[in-house]
C-alpha positions, 0 to 999 in steps of 0.5 A: 720871856723874850718879848718883854726884853725885846720891848725894853731893848727896842724902847732903849734903842729908840731913846738913844737914837732920838738923843743922838739925832738931837745932839747932832742937830745941836752940833751942826745947827746954823745960827743966824748970828754964827760965823766962821772965824779964821785966824791969820797971825801977822807976826808969829814965830814959825819953824818949818822943816824944808824937806829938800834942804833938811834944815829948819826955816825960821819964818818968824821975822816977816817971812825972811829965811 
């Protein structure tokens, strides 16, 4: 009774393990045409809280405070 359940369970375990490795390979594969893109906004309204002065600094207009 135990042997058929253990066989079916181990088959299902190895199927899930194989699927997980394939999904991991697909997610972390380095393609020849892939590139990492970083976004640096030239002008964007940003509000930064200054912890020393307890006020909000507005850096949206060219970095002036």
